[in-house]
KETIPA-336497 format. One record per residue (C-alpha): residue number from 1; residue in one letter; x, y, z. Coordinates in pm, 1 decimal, padded with zeros to 6 digits, m for minus. Example, Ala and Ser with C-alpha at 12.3 -4.5 7.8 and 13.67 -1.06 7.14 Angstrom:
BEGIN
R   i aa        u        v        w
R   1  A  01230.0 m00450.0  00780.0
R   2  S  01367.0 m00106.0  00714.0
# end
This chain:
BEGIN
R   i aa        u        v        w
R   1  M  00353.6 m03716.8  00529.2
R   2  D  00354.3 m03594.9  00169.4
R   3  P  00075.9 m03337.8  00108.3
R   4  E m00014.3 m03512.6 m00217.7
R   5  D m00092.3 m03832.0 m00022.5
R   6  F m00354.8 m03648.1  00180.9
R   7  Q m00702.3 m03776.5  00098.0
R   8  P m00944.5 m03482.3  00111.2
R   9  R m01309.4 m03508.9  00194.0
R  10  P m01505.8 m03529.0 m00134.4
R  11  G m01661.0 m03191.0 m00208.3
R  12  G m01457.8 m03022.3  00065.3
R  13  M m01237.2 m02713.4  00030.7
R  14  V m00918.6 m02906.8 m00049.2
R  15  D m01092.9 m03126.9 m00305.8
R  16  T m01257.2 m02824.5 m00471.3
R  17  A m00928.0 m02629.9 m00485.5
R  18  R m00741.5 m02926.2 m00638.4
R  19  K m01009.4 m02973.9 m00903.3
R  20  A m01001.0 m02602.6 m00992.0
R  21  A m00620.2 m02608.1 m01019.1
R  22  A m00630.4 m02920.2 m01235.6
R  23  A m00883.3 m02756.1 m01468.8
R  24  H m00646.5 m02462.2 m01530.5
R  25  Q m00328.1 m02663.8 m01585.9
R  26  P m00208.7 m02693.9 m01944.7
R  27  E m00211.4 m03045.8 m02077.9
R  28  L  00132.2 m03165.6 m02186.8
R  29  P  00162.4 m03416.7 m02470.5
R  30  E  00260.3 m03767.5 m02364.7
R  31  D  00602.8 m03741.0 m02531.9
R  32  A  00686.1 m03399.1 m02380.5
R  33  E  01009.7 m03376.0 m02184.1
R  34  V  00959.5 m03263.2 m01827.5
R  35  P  01265.1 m03143.6 m01633.8
R  36  A  01353.5 m03346.0 m01326.5
R  37  G  01179.0 m03220.1 m01015.7
R  38  N  00913.3 m03035.2 m01213.8
R  39  D  00620.9 m03256.0 m01301.5
R  40  R  00359.8 m02983.0 m01339.7
R  41  Y  00492.7 m02691.7 m01545.0
R  42  P  00758.1 m02672.6 m01815.2
R  43  A  01052.2 m02444.6 m01738.1
R  44  V  01060.8 m02105.9 m01905.5
R  45  R  01398.6 m01947.7 m01976.2
R  46  V  01410.7 m01574.1 m01908.7
R  47  M  01679.8 m01313.0 m01952.4
R  48  V  01691.6 m00963.8 m01803.1
R  49  E  01787.9 m00715.0 m02069.1
R  50  S  01904.3 m00358.7 m02039.1
R  51  P  01675.8 m00079.7 m02161.9
R  52  E  01677.7  00001.4 m02532.1
R  53  I  01627.6  00377.0 m02517.2
R  54  P  01838.9  00611.3 m02302.3
R  55  R  01756.9  00984.2 m02283.6
R  56  A  01966.5  01262.0 m02132.0
R  57  R  01903.2  01634.7 m02091.3
R  58  T  02007.0  01928.0 m01877.8
R  59  I  01767.8  02211.0 m01797.7
R  60  V  01811.0  02543.4 m01617.2
R  61  V  01566.6  02670.2 m01352.7
R  62  S  01559.4  02991.8 m01150.2
R  63  T  01305.9  03171.8 m00932.2
R  64  A  01393.9  03491.7 m01123.2
R  65  N  01248.4  03343.0 m01442.4
R  66  S  00885.1  03256.4 m01488.8
R  67  P  00762.7  02993.7 m01413.4
R  68  G  01055.3  02889.0 m01188.6
R  69  W  00996.2  02519.8 m01242.5
R  70  A  01029.2  02256.1 m01516.7
R  71  Q  00885.7  01913.7 m01580.3
R  72  V  01188.4  01682.9 m01602.8
R  73  L  01001.2  01349.8 m01624.5
R  74  G  00661.6  01294.3 m01779.8
R  75  L  00422.6  01006.4 m01724.1
R  76  E  00612.5  00715.5 m01883.3
R  77  P  00490.6  00356.2 m01839.3
R  78  C  00800.8  00223.4 m02018.6
R  79  R  01050.2  00391.6 m01782.7
R  80  R  01297.0  00152.8 m01617.9
R  81  M  01470.7  00418.6 m01412.1
R  82  A  01589.3  00777.6 m01415.0
R  83  T  01850.0  00977.7 m01224.9
R  84  I  01815.6  01346.6 m01139.7
R  85  V  02113.9  01558.7 m01025.5
R  86  A  02112.7  01926.0 m00925.0
R  87  L  02445.3  02070.7 m01043.3
R  88  D  02453.9  02434.2 m00924.4
R  89  Q  02166.5  02509.0 m00683.9
R  90  P  01943.8  02287.9 m00466.4
R  91  V  01601.7  02218.0 m00617.0
R  92  V  01275.6  02075.6 m00488.0
R  93  L  01133.1  01763.7 m00654.6
R  94  V  00752.8  01733.4 m00663.9
R  95  T  00508.9  01504.4 m00841.3
R  96  S  00196.7  01716.9 m00876.3
R  97  P  00105.9  02056.5 m01020.6
R  98  A m00039.5  02163.5 m00683.3
R  99  A  00290.7  02096.4 m00505.5
R 100  R  00482.1  02251.1 m00794.7
R 101  D  00298.0  02582.1 m00749.0
R 102  D  00344.8  02596.5 m00369.5
R 103  P  00535.8  02921.5 m00294.2
R 104  R  00717.6  02759.2  00000.9
R 105  N  00936.7  02564.3 m00244.6
R 106  A  01123.1  02879.2 m00350.6
R 107  T  01261.9  02917.4  00002.6
R 108  A  01333.2  02550.0  00075.0
R 109  A  01710.9  02592.2  00041.1
R 110  A  01705.4  02848.2  00323.4
R 111  G  01580.4  02585.6  00567.9
R 112  Q  01212.8  02660.5  00523.7
R 113  P  00956.8  02380.2  00473.7
R 114  A  00882.7  02260.9  00123.6
R 115  S  00598.8  02061.2 m00027.6
R 116  G  00840.2  01822.3 m00199.0
R 117  F  01181.8  01662.2 m00168.8
R 118  T  01474.5  01905.2 m00142.7
R 119  L  01753.1  01772.9 m00363.4
R 120  P  02097.6  01903.6 m00260.8
R 121  I  02376.4  01980.6 m00507.3
R 122  N  02561.5  01686.4 m00667.0
R 123  V  02350.8  01414.3 m00504.2
R 124  P  02211.0  01166.7 m00759.8
R 125  F  01842.8  01095.6 m00701.6
R 126  P  01728.2  00764.6 m00857.1
R 127  V  01367.1  00743.4 m00977.0
R 128  T  01197.8  00411.3 m01050.2
R 129  A  00841.7  00547.6 m01048.4
R 130  K  00654.0  00584.4 m01377.2
R 131  G  00487.5  00918.7 m01292.3
R 132  Q  00573.6  01279.3 m01365.0
R 133  V  00839.0  01474.2 m01173.9
R 134  F  00884.5  01851.2 m01163.8
R 135  V  01189.0  02043.5 m01037.0
R 136  V  01125.2  02374.9 m00864.5
R 137  A  01399.2  02636.4 m00833.0
R 138  T  01499.6  02749.8 m00483.7
R 139  S  01719.5  03043.1 m00586.5
R 140  A  01722.0  03340.4 m00822.1
R 141  T  02064.7  03221.9 m00937.1
R 142  P  02016.0  02993.3 m01239.2
R 143  G  02076.9  02627.5 m01157.0
R 144  R  02132.0  02335.8 m01393.0
R 145  V  01956.4  02003.9 m01339.6
R 146  S  02066.3  01695.6 m01534.3
R 147  V  01837.0  01400.6 m01601.7
R 148  W  01930.4  01053.6 m01728.1
R 149  E  01632.6  00830.5 m01819.7
R 150  E  01626.1  00469.1 m01939.2
R 151  L  01320.5  00333.8 m02118.0
R 152  Y  01211.8 m00004.4 m02242.7
R 153  E  01091.6 m00011.5 m02601.2
R 154  P  00709.7 m00016.9 m02611.8
R 155  Q  00572.7 m00355.7 m02710.8
# end
């Protein structure tokens, strides 16, 4: 049985829902072309585009230098994705200032617990979140961290 052939009870839940849906449907002109198989909504053509704005940078962090951390990604609602790679020394990735200032992060490379994600050397870490990310040094030896970020142009 076709669901559209179902005769609902007047004033019942099905009848009320159908009336509400009909009230919110756009009215098409009589001469409008409707694609086959779609008698309710006109088709909308979409195209996925690549981001307009790429950004790249490399920073150096070390526990020997104050503060021993760096913000590599800020709060960015237009971010499509980013990639973070530790080139010389492992680092710890955190998303809050409280975790960033945790002293356990400086010893994370030695197998101690950390309050963030320990990123090993030469392992790309993709980020699709829109929030901030800090890198915290785990060694007194300076370590480079490279960041590639892709942004959509603000509308």
